[in-house]
C-alpha positions, 0 to 999 in steps of 0.5 A: 499499500502506498501512503499519502498525506491525508486529504486537506494537508500538505508536507513542507518539503526541503525546497519549501522550508526556507520559505517558511523559515524566512517568514518565521524569522521575520515575524519573531524578529518584529514582534520581539521588538514590541516586547512579545514572548513566545507561548507554545500550546498542545495540539488538542484541548477539552472540546468545551474550551472551543464551545464556550469561546467560538460559540455553539452556533459558529461554523467552527463548532457546528461544522468544522471541529475535529472533536472525538473521545480519546481512550479515556472517554474524554472529549478532546478537540484538535485546536481550530484556532490559537487564541483560546488555547493561549488564553487557557494557558494564561489562566492556568498559570496566572500569567496576567494578574489584574492590572498587568499587561502580557504580550504573547506571540505564537506559531501554531497548527490548527485544524478545520474539517471542511472541503479542501480548496486552494487556501483552505486546508484541514491542517494549516498554520497560524502566526499570532499575537495576543496583548492582554490587560489593556482596553485602550485603543492604543493596544488595538493600534499596536497589534494592527501595526505589528500585523501590517508592518509584517505584511510590508516587510514580506512584500504584501503591504500594499493594500489596506486592512479592513477594520470595523467595530461591532460594539459591545452587548447592547449594540450587538442585541439591537443589530441582531434584530436588524439583521434578521428583519432585513434578511427575513425574505432570504431566510424563509427560502432556507431550510430549517437548519439554516434558519435555526442557525441564523437566529442563534448567530444572525452576525454570521450571515454578514460573513456568508459565502452564499451569493444570494445571502450577499445579494440580500445583504445589500441595503443593510444599515451597518453595525456602526450606526448602532455603537454605544457612544463609548464604543463609537468614540473608541473606534474614532480613536483607533482610526486616528491612531492608525493614521498616526502610525501610517497604517493604511486601513479602510472601514468595512461595515461588514467585517465581523469575523466568525467567532463569538468572542469578539467585541468592539474592534475587528479586522481582516486583511485580504490581498488582490492576489488571493481574492476571497480569502483573508491573509490575517484577521482578529479583533478585541475579545475582552470577555473571552478570559472571564468566559473560561474561568479567569478574571475579567481581562481585556485582550486584543490579537490576530492570527495570520495564515502562513499557507495563505501568505505563501500563496499570495507571495507565490502569485506575486513571484516574491517567494524567498529563495532556499539557500544551498551550501556556500562551498562544496569540498571535493577530495581529488585523490583517495588519500585527501579524505582525513584532510577534507573532513577537517577542512569541512569542520573548520569551515562549518566552525567559521559560519560557512554552509559546507557539503562534501561526498561522504561516500568517497566517489570519484573526482568526476562524480564529486564535481557533478555533485558539486554543480548540482549542489548550487554552491557557488564555490568548490574547494579541491584538495589532493595530495599535491595541495596537502603537501604544498599546503595550497588549495584550489578554489573553483568558482562554479558559476563562472568556471574560474579557479584560483590556487591559494594558500590554505590559511587564506581560504575563508578570506578568499571565499568571502571576498570572491563571493562579495565581488561577484554578487 
């Protein structure tokens, strides 16, 4: 039997790993400048964690969760997003006592059961940030600045982030009724299950992918018309802060996000190179920590879909190029093996990426390996070079070759590489 990766998953092959490493490096370097520390949470959690945070009527809970009973008859779920597990850990270890701030970041796999398609996997990966302990609009502006700076750094920052405010309980209660009234004719034609789901979560209709639902939404008053006075002032303050930070944004009244735990600020970022799929999204979730047993803690954060970012970069032909070896060491004669092993160790200790033939194949075979390795240089070592304390350095792209003293090798490699960039 020939095994393959499960449907809806992807292997990250050696030729692709450099892309992931580049994105991870950019993100970690950036968030650490803002004071964020990494957190890593398990791949599965108690199922009730996600039912309480995502919402019983959300698509994630009703359609997409990988939930099952383990051998101890416990209900567990492969995590469908990164925020709830991070907040569970915050509560479990009392990481953010009242009156304190906490900044977290993570790279995590997440799991959604759905029909696989381009940009939609059953296992995908998320880069995320969470800022806990502040109810200030400045906290919202900070996480948005981080996300948009990251997009700019990797070459995807030429479009605005879509922002909205969905207010608090009073605003959303009023707006649910407005949505249901506006969508009454559309819902009348739907099956009973769909109508029941809409009545539980009317705001979910705003995020519907159904073309008929989108047509029916035309003319619906935006939720910002129903904001409480303090939420309205807060949203205006956020826009001023984003303008000050030169973060490009656009107010988008129908951005609501698909999780019940959001309050006030919500946002999404799409690229014209990946229409219909957000590259990152997030918002404020001031009730989540209290909802799962912790103290009342205002929070804001976002998640970036790594695979979707890679698809967008691929469409723009901006994918990072995998780094090959700097040098390929070639044993030109049978007695050069010991010397080559030491040379390889020395070069690696000096920071060079080095390959050589561990099977002691022929000189011509080693040269062919050197050409295939994409290394710009080959260092040739034989009996004569060992006796005269010299080395032959060949520029594989140009066909040029030099004979140099052994002690000058690292300097020559760096100088030659710099001159030929």
